[in-house]
Steps between C-alpha positions, in 0.01 A plus 500: 500500500182683410210280386439477121241723356260410217361810324228488240440785256163518326431723197157516342542460123371804301287579797301798371421311181402189692252701703357660183452147356306397809277802459463447121571142388470618142849645534660156544738412221487850348772765470402766750674736738410688814608863499439854398363658189721498187437873461732699717746312720308183583711192565447125521484387866454129426449295183357159417729222373357514143586873504848421617544275196438810287776693677284693747666558839422658833600875527479532124306805369146389410539664155806293423323181623215572252760537219644156576163342553220690316232269632611554859210544744570773757333465843499777759657437835276419797711507811212419732454163332870425504516593868207273577661195326837575655335496845344162418836361397672619818218341705578168329870543579428563865312174514844334447707725732487840665869557421426705186654811344286652230732700274245622241138452394596175324811371676582360845769309692405218741722332757398134474791369711282361772207351305644149525446413133723494196541834329370343175188379671430841662565687174279265293212519751523874531503550121212262453295672772530841337425370150204286595340732755569836344576412138833689514812356337815536707869407503714407795870493592634326810843532647688563828465880478291777344752597237535154341132419542400815301752423228387142486147622425630723216703211354207266510275749325757565228563129442131410467375451150147484372236752404375593847614582853814309610366370830853404580645354821881527530686365806869572586626249761703641788868505410442537127421873504832615351490233224142589413579870465834463319380471134240776534546851348648730758207746483268236648669568833345751740688829485628466139323755281610630157776724640656238729462240221702723264771549760521128565520422126810719478652265760413197293211404717203364305340237725432471873768232504755745359404742779532229768853414372616867505706591812273635773752762605519634142122526478494691832775729373323578177142515625528568872243335732293419190791286376507305823127438467537389140778255598275337762194480279690356210586203723130454595547646850204696638417513865223758476199408717135495402328815602165364632369833631151568356498870564642778282804364311619825344422862422574632151412762248574511131451733206439418129604798288282645224819510287818298561770682695864496386681714756620361834433837670130471412481155651674616818231770536234227479692289754488794742122534461442124525721460798313783678169332430626162625649657810168676577303180463738310722484760776124510481484129555779504763708269280875485427689280261852375439486429127484783247407401140467680167307378197601619158328433168691590183329627187517143345292385803792309657442529876752457778508543872797563730512511874733562791460404868590755763647418842210674677128536418387844382212703376709819447461672162870587475619144568249349249579759237877459532481120478267515197729742326795274556307205358420713190874565461559124486267435209505829307588468131573829330292550188231254598151633557276415802130441502439442873676551830396373845629511855402261775590397857482136600585282800273711717493525876253685725730503807828603343563786745478258795755257369807704573398719793756343729782542246744786577375819340183344360256745663720790402498379137123465505459860634742626232308333221171646626659847516646468148157398367330800666761738351462355152119515518513866614783636284538256210706193422824696435509680838767250613745330270791260547838672563838411357788364709802730474 
């Protein structure tokens, strides 16, 4: 039997605002937001807790935020400062363990299985260290895997009352993952966006517990591999490891449109351009990746990501573009307009070509891919297309 894991998820509460309060203590207790100008298409990137009480939210147009809160103070973004404080936080985390996966500027997973102390003690000490040494509020979730630990953080933050940052610590003991998830809304589960949520509601599935009780084979029949993944996650099962590599994690490009787009054909044209850019950057760095991801932001600023993992690593434009187009098919909603589209490749590997050289036909396949790329670069992407079986 595999040894038990203890995974800690840390999320810095309203991180950009917290940094701005350190720089300007006069902002403390006031309704303010970090983001773009209210003229044009500026949006709120982060907002203080007093601003949230007035209805202001992240990703909201700055102009709308000012309508809700006329006294709102708008502060320009300063990514250099945010990066500096993020680096300081990660240094503190590494003083606890080097088994860390940083997933964004203000979030990270830690494997604390071998620290020899109770999870509550580790979580409390870590939270206190970051608050006292860096003056940054933070919330923590602890569980046996990444999925449940992340959701535990979210639950703790939602449950916290008060006027300021939640500074929550939520622990899910091993064996209680399914019971913990059961009463939560189904869209708190990884992989359940608006479109999947709507399909699940048709089946009478409202909570994660409803999803866990639904027959696995039926979910797989209705949703394919995604249904199988949903069935496992709904039961609190997640065996994904921590990615502790400190090199390049992903390569991606995205485009925000001057005006929202409403035709799928237009988005597919942008996917082609973005896939070509990503492919070029990967080849330049001698990188390949297995996971293809798209990012989509609707006109109401709802943002979703979808990804698929390939059997082999790639940096080929055609493979990236085809996978991204299929992901768009999964989430596309006719009549809904899109503000931003992005394409990325994750799960990177610098030695992907070497992994399968002893497999039958591997070298032939590599040579074929190189030849196809040369043809496309010389004559265009449509020089070779997929044939139909007859």
